[in-house]
C-alpha positions in Angstrom: 73.0 83.6 117.3 75.0 81.2 119.4 78.5 81.8 120.8 79.5 78.6 119.0 78.8 80.3 115.7 80.6 83.5 116.6 83.6 81.4 117.6 83.5 79.5 114.3 83.5 82.8 112.4 86.5 84.1 114.4 88.4 80.9 114.2 88.0 80.6 110.5 88.9 84.3 110.0 92.0 84.2 112.1 93.1 80.9 110.4 92.8 82.4 107.0 94.6 85.6 107.9 97.4 83.8 109.6 97.9 81.4 106.7 98.6 84.3 104.4 100.8 86.0 106.9 102.7 82.9 107.6 103.6 82.3 104.0 104.7 85.9 103.5 106.7 85.8 106.7 108.6 82.8 105.4 108.8 83.6 101.7 109.2 87.4 101.5 112.2 88.4 99.4 112.2 85.1 97.5 110.9 83.8 94.2 107.1 83.1 94.2 105.8 79.6 93.4 102.2 78.8 93.1 102.5 76.0 95.5 103.4 78.6 98.2 99.6 79.2 98.4 98.8 75.7 99.8 98.5 76.9 103.5 95.8 79.3 102.5 93.9 76.6 100.6 94.3 74.4 103.7 92.8 77.1 105.8 89.9 77.5 103.5 89.3 73.7 103.5 88.9 74.0 107.2 85.7 76.1 106.8 82.7 74.2 108.0 78.9 74.7 107.8 77.7 76.1 111.1 74.3 76.0 112.7 71.8 77.7 110.4 74.3 78.2 107.6 73.8 77.2 104.0 76.1 74.5 102.8 75.7 75.7 99.3 77.1 79.1 100.1 80.1 77.6 102.0 80.7 75.4 98.9 80.7 78.3 96.6 83.6 79.8 98.6 85.6 76.6 99.4 85.2 74.9 96.0 86.0 78.1 94.1 89.3 78.5 96.0 90.2 74.8 95.3 89.2 75.1 91.6 91.2 78.3 91.3 94.3 76.8 92.9 94.2 73.5 91.0 93.5 75.1 87.6 96.3 77.6 88.0 98.7 74.8 89.1 97.8 73.0 85.9 98.6 76.1 83.8 101.6 77.6 85.4 103.9 77.6 88.4 104.5 81.4 88.5 102.5 84.6 88.0 104.4 87.8 87.2 103.5 90.9 89.2 102.0 92.7 86.3 99.4 89.9 85.9 98.7 89.0 89.5 96.0 91.7 90.3 93.7 90.1 87.7 93.6 86.5 89.2 90.3 87.3 91.0 88.6 88.6 87.8 88.3 85.2 86.1 85.5 83.8 88.3 82.4 86.1 87.9 82.5 86.0 84.1 82.1 82.2 83.8 79.5 82.2 86.6 77.5 84.9 84.9 77.5 82.8 81.8 76.3 79.7 83.7 73.4 81.8 85.1 72.5 82.9 81.6 72.3 79.2 80.7 70.3 78.1 83.8 68.0 81.1 84.1 66.5 82.3 80.8 64.5 85.0 82.5 67.6 86.5 84.1 69.4 86.5 80.7 66.4 88.3 79.3 66.7 91.0 82.0 70.4 91.3 81.4 69.9 91.8 77.6 67.4 94.6 78.5 70.1 96.1 80.7 72.6 95.9 77.8 70.1 97.7 75.6 69.6 100.3 78.3 73.4 101.0 78.4 73.1 102.3 74.8 69.9 104.2 75.6 71.8 105.9 78.4 74.7 107.0 76.2 74.6 110.6 77.5 74.9 109.3 81.1 77.8 107.0 80.2 79.6 109.8 78.4 79.1 112.3 81.2 80.4 110.0 83.9 83.4 108.9 81.7 84.3 112.5 81.0 84.1 113.4 84.7 86.4 110.6 85.5 88.7 111.5 82.6 89.1 115.0 83.8 89.4 114.1 87.5 86.3 116.0 88.6 85.4 113.6 91.4 89.0 113.4 92.8 90.1 110.0 94.1 87.6 107.3 93.2 87.2 103.6 93.6 86.2 102.7 90.0 85.3 99.1 90.9 83.8 99.8 94.3 82.3 97.6 97.0 80.0 100.5 97.7 78.0 103.0 95.6 80.6 105.8 95.7 80.9 108.6 93.1 82.7 107.7 89.9 82.3 104.0 90.4 80.8 101.3 88.2 78.1 100.4 90.8 77.1 104.1 90.9 76.6 104.2 87.1 75.0 100.8 86.9 72.5 101.7 89.6 71.5 104.9 87.7 70.7 102.7 84.6 68.8 100.1 86.6 66.6 102.4 88.6 64.0 103.0 86.0 64.5 99.7 84.0 61.5 97.5 83.7 63.0 94.2 84.9 62.4 92.2 88.2 64.0 93.8 91.3 65.9 90.6 92.2 67.5 90.7 88.7 68.6 94.3 89.3 70.3 93.2 92.5 72.2 90.5 90.7 73.3 92.8 87.9 74.5 95.3 90.5 76.3 92.8 92.6 78.1 91.2 89.7 80.3 94.3 89.2 80.9 95.3 92.8 81.9 92.5 95.1 81.5 90.2 92.2 84.2 91.1 89.6 82.7 90.8 86.1 85.9 91.4 84.2 88.8 93.7 85.0 87.1 96.7 83.2 86.7 100.0 84.9 84.3 102.6 83.5 85.9 105.3 81.5 88.9 103.3 80.2 87.6 103.0 76.6 86.6 106.6 76.6 90.0 107.7 77.8 91.9 105.5 75.4 89.8 106.8 72.5 90.4 110.5 73.4 94.1 110.0 74.0 94.5 108.2 70.6 93.1 111.3 68.9 89.4 110.3 68.4 86.5 112.7 68.9 84.5 112.8 72.1 81.5 111.4 70.3 83.6 108.4 69.1 85.0 108.0 72.7 81.5 108.0 74.1 80.4 105.3 71.6 83.5 103.2 72.4 82.6 103.4 76.1 79.1 102.2 75.5 80.2 99.3 73.4 82.8 98.2 75.9 80.3 98.2 78.7 77.8 96.2 76.7 80.6 93.7 75.8 81.5 92.8 79.4 77.9 91.9 80.1 77.0 90.2 76.8 80.1 88.1 76.6 81.8 88.3 80.0 84.4 85.5 79.4 85.5 86.7 76.0 85.5 90.3 77.2 87.9 89.4 80.0 90.1 87.5 77.6 90.3 90.4 75.3 91.0 92.8 78.1 93.9 90.6 79.2 95.2 90.4 75.6 95.3 94.2 75.5 97.0 94.3 78.9 99.7 91.9 77.7 99.0 89.1 80.1 101.5 86.2 79.7 101.5 84.2 82.9 98.9 81.6 81.8 96.2 81.0 79.3 93.2 82.9 80.7 90.7 81.3 78.2 91.7 77.8 79.4 91.4 78.9 83.0 87.9 80.3 82.5 86.7 77.3 80.5 87.9 74.9 83.2 86.6 77.0 86.0 83.2 77.2 84.4 82.9 73.4 84.3 84.3 72.9 87.8 81.9 75.4 89.3 78.8 74.5 87.3 77.4 71.9 89.8 77.9 74.2 92.8 76.1 77.1 91.0 73.3 74.7 90.1 73.1 73.4 93.7 73.1 77.0 95.1 70.3 78.1 92.8 68.2 75.0 93.7 68.7 75.7 97.4 67.4 79.3 97.0 70.7 81.1 97.3 70.2 84.5 95.7 72.0 84.8 92.3 73.4 88.1 93.6 75.4 86.1 96.1 76.3 83.4 93.6 78.1 85.9 91.4 80.0 87.3 94.5 81.0 84.6 96.9 83.3 82.6 94.5 85.2 85.7 93.4 86.3 87.6 96.5 87.8 84.6 98.2 90.4 83.5 95.5 92.7 86.5 95.5 95.0 85.2 98.2 96.1 82.5 95.7 98.4 84.3 93.3 97.6 87.9 94.2 98.0 88.5 98.0 100.4 85.6 98.2 102.4 86.6 95.1 105.7 87.9 93.8 104.6 91.5 94.2 103.9 90.9 97.9 107.2 89.1 98.4 109.0 92.1 96.9 107.0 94.7 98.9 107.6 92.9 102.2 111.3 92.7 101.8 110.9 96.0 103.7 111.2 94.9 107.4 109.1 97.9 108.6 106.3 97.2 106.1 106.2 93.6 107.1 106.3 94.5 110.8 103.2 96.7 110.3 101.4 93.9 108.5 102.3 91.4 111.2 101.5 93.5 114.2 98.2 94.8 112.7 97.1 91.2 112.1 97.9 90.3 115.7 95.9 93.3 116.9 92.9 92.0 115.0 93.3 88.4 116.3 93.6 89.5 119.9 90.7 91.9 119.7 88.4 89.4 118.0 89.0 86.8 120.8 88.6 89.5 123.4 85.2 90.1 121.9 84.4 86.4 122.3 85.6 86.4 125.9 83.3 89.4 126.7 80.3 88.0 124.9 80.3 91.3 123.0 78.9 90.1 119.7 75.2 90.6 119.3 75.0 89.9 115.5 77.2 88.4 112.8 77.9 91.9 111.5 79.6 92.8 114.8 82.3 90.3 114.0 83.0 92.0 110.7 82.9 95.5 112.3 85.5 94.4 115.0 87.8 92.7 112.5 88.0 95.6 110.1 87.7 98.3 112.7 90.5 96.9 114.8 93.0 96.9 111.8 92.0 100.4 110.8 92.5 101.6 114.4 95.9 99.8 114.6 97.1 101.4 111.3 96.2 104.9 112.5 98.0 104.1 115.8 101.2 103.4 113.8 100.6 106.6 111.8 100.3 108.7 114.9 103.6 107.2 116.2 105.4 109.3 113.5 103.3 112.3 114.4 101.2 112.2 111.2 97.4 112.6 111.4 94.8 111.3 109.0 93.8 114.8 107.6 97.5 115.4 106.7 97.6 112.1 104.6 94.2 112.8 103.0 95.4 116.3 102.0 98.6 114.9 100.6 97.2 112.1 98.5 94.2 114.1 97.2 96.4 117.0 96.1 98.8 114.5 94.5 95.9 113.0 92.6 95.1 116.2 90.8 98.7 116.7 89.7 98.8 113.0 88.8 95.7 113.4 86.6 97.2 116.5 84.9 100.5 114.7 84.2 99.0 111.4 83.2 95.9 111.7 81.1 96.5 108.2 79.9 96.4 106.9 83.5 94.6 103.6 84.3 91.1 103.9 85.7 92.1 102.0 88.9 95.4 103.8 89.5 94.2 105.6 92.6 91.7 103.0 93.7 93.9 101.6 96.5 94.9 105.1 97.7 91.2 105.8 98.1 90.7 102.5 100.0 93.7 103.3 102.2 92.5 106.8 103.1 88.9 105.5 103.8 90.4 103.0 106.2 92.5 105.7 107.9 89.5 108.0 108.4 87.6 105.1 110.0 90.5 104.1 112.1 91.0 107.6 113.5 87.4 107.9 114.4 87.8 104.7 116.5 91.2 105.6 118.0 90.5 109.2 118.9 89.4 110.2 122.4 85.7 110.3 123.4 83.5 112.1 122.5 85.4 113.0 119.3 86.1 109.3 118.7 85.3 105.9 120.3 88.3 106.0 122.7 90.0 103.0 121.1 86.9 100.8 121.4 84.6 99.1 118.9 81.3 97.4 119.9 82.4 98.1 123.4 85.6 96.1 123.0 88.8 97.7 123.8 91.2 97.2 120.9 94.4 95.5 121.9 97.2 97.7 120.5 99.9 96.0 122.5 101.3 93.9 119.5 102.4 97.2 118.0 104.1 98.5 121.1 105.8 95.1 121.6 107.0 94.8 118.0 110.7 95.2 118.0 110.9 96.6 114.5 108.1 99.2 114.8 109.5 100.2 118.2 113.0 100.8 116.8 112.8 102.7 113.5 116.3 104.1 114.1 117.7 100.7 112.9 116.3 101.3 109.4 117.5 104.8 108.6 119.9 107.5 109.8 119.6 106.7 113.5 119.5 110.3 114.7 116.6 111.3 112.5 114.3 108.3 112.5 111.0 110.2 112.5 109.5 109.2 109.2 110.2 105.5 108.7 106.8 104.1 109.9 105.0 106.6 107.7 107.2 105.7 104.8 106.3 102.0 105.2 102.6 102.9 105.4 103.0 104.8 102.1 104.2 101.6 100.5 101.1 99.9 101.8 98.9 102.8 100.5 99.2 101.2 97.1 98.5 97.7 98.4 96.4 98.0 101.6 94.7 94.6 101.2 96.8 93.3 104.1 95.5 96.0 106.4 91.8 96.3 105.4 92.2 93.1 105.3 90.6 91.4 102.2 91.1 87.8 103.3 89.3 88.6 106.6 86.4 90.4 104.8 85.9 87.5 102.4 85.9 84.8 105.1 83.5 86.7 107.4 81.2 87.8 104.5 80.8 84.2 103.4 79.8 83.2 106.9 77.3 86.1 107.0 75.8 85.3 103.5 75.6 81.6 104.5 73.3 82.7 107.4 71.2 84.9 105.0 71.5 83.3 101.6 68.5 85.0 100.1 69.6 88.5 101.0 72.2 90.4 98.9 74.6 92.5 100.8 76.7 93.6 97.8 77.4 96.4 97.1 77.2 98.1 100.5 74.0 100.2 100.7 75.3 102.8 103.1 77.6 105.8 103.2 81.3 104.8 103.1 82.3 108.2 104.6 84.8 108.5 101.7 88.0 110.3 102.8 88.0 112.4 99.7 84.9 114.1 100.8 86.9 115.9 103.5 88.1 118.1 100.7 85.7 117.6 97.8 82.0 117.9 98.5 80.8 115.6 95.8 78.4 113.9 98.3 76.1 116.8 99.3 72.8 118.1 97.8 74.4 121.5 97.1 76.3 120.2 94.0 74.9 121.7 90.9 75.7 119.2 88.1 73.5 116.9 86.2 72.7 113.7 88.0 72.8 115.1 91.5 70.5 113.8 94.3 70.0 114.0 98.0 73.6 112.7 98.5 75.2 114.7 95.8 76.5 112.4 93.0 76.5 109.4 95.3 73.9 106.6 95.0 73.9 104.7 98.2 70.6 106.1 99.4 68.8 105.0 96.1 70.4 101.7 95.5 68.2 99.1 93.8 
């Protein structure tokens, strides 16, 4: 791969990241307006087709962001915080329905899968019950990987022995991992039924029917979920109807060009969240905190400097190296800030895992995704500490041979002076406190806008290969304390990796 293409990937990634950062820097603490998102849309419109890349894949990303922004603007000028997490869940449902119309064989396979959900009622009930009781600890219910307690984990179990084409299996699996087919998380219908006084048998049946619904009628299922949630910011049915028509020609073009449907259900979804979710009222409120914003700002600069350092050193040997450096540098930077307050990653893992069990006991009606971002945050910290720690225990602050530039953190006036934000003589917990705020919303540190931009570039180079969900071990932080990932577990459904499924992904 040429240095020109690596530079394109880095330039587009940094532009997207800085567009979001710039808006939040200017607008934090104010009232959100949808037009605040224009700089991100402008950055996305700067994405080009590089040598060897598929125009149709880039179009899926760019046109989805534009359709999303323009449709939202036509429906509202404000999204309330309670509704903003769901703005990236209205894309995959319409696109799945387009695929049903364009590819009858895929639809036939999906209907076999829907029947198989009912045939696997015992599996569905078991996994819902384990989640309900908190057996697995912290989970990512709608995971980008195959982790224990996640939708991809359960879907993979059903698909393994199903007699449908392998490529269809990949699309079905991708559609509820990086693709976001509705806001539903497995176990929610089961939990609601149990907590409303119904029997476990009734709860199991409710779970089966809800899972079937999200695949049989994705758009209507998402609309019903939002009605139950109490969504009021805009008409979600109008959004999905308009989005479906806007994106149809790009889906058709991608199919014709040989883009795998498993990528078609993914690419248009993960790129839109910065419009109305990452740039949103909730973010403006959270980043009123000067220390939290300073962390976001400095970590983003660490990533930018390190990515360009990699270019200068000709360190990138594949497109995946760019992703590793981008996300590894931010993870390392976050842990560097954590260490400044003399906290270590095992301390934080211990704290949040223990808290989860009490949270589960005190809140049996909890949402399936309540702890999802805590899990993401901890996974990032575990990775970051493995990079930051000294050799041979860690990587000595290097990734892919590139020394991570942590100077933006040391040079940040706010991070370097926590005494200005608390009782000055005892300012030993402020950076940690701000990190805990970000533990519920770590999308700015992982960072999602970066992952989306780089992944589209990667998929555009390999349009027939489906990278979603990740078919590898995530090294889940929870497994420091809960050995759900080893062959020594004794429960039903165990395998070589315990209850995990990454080694047997379809």
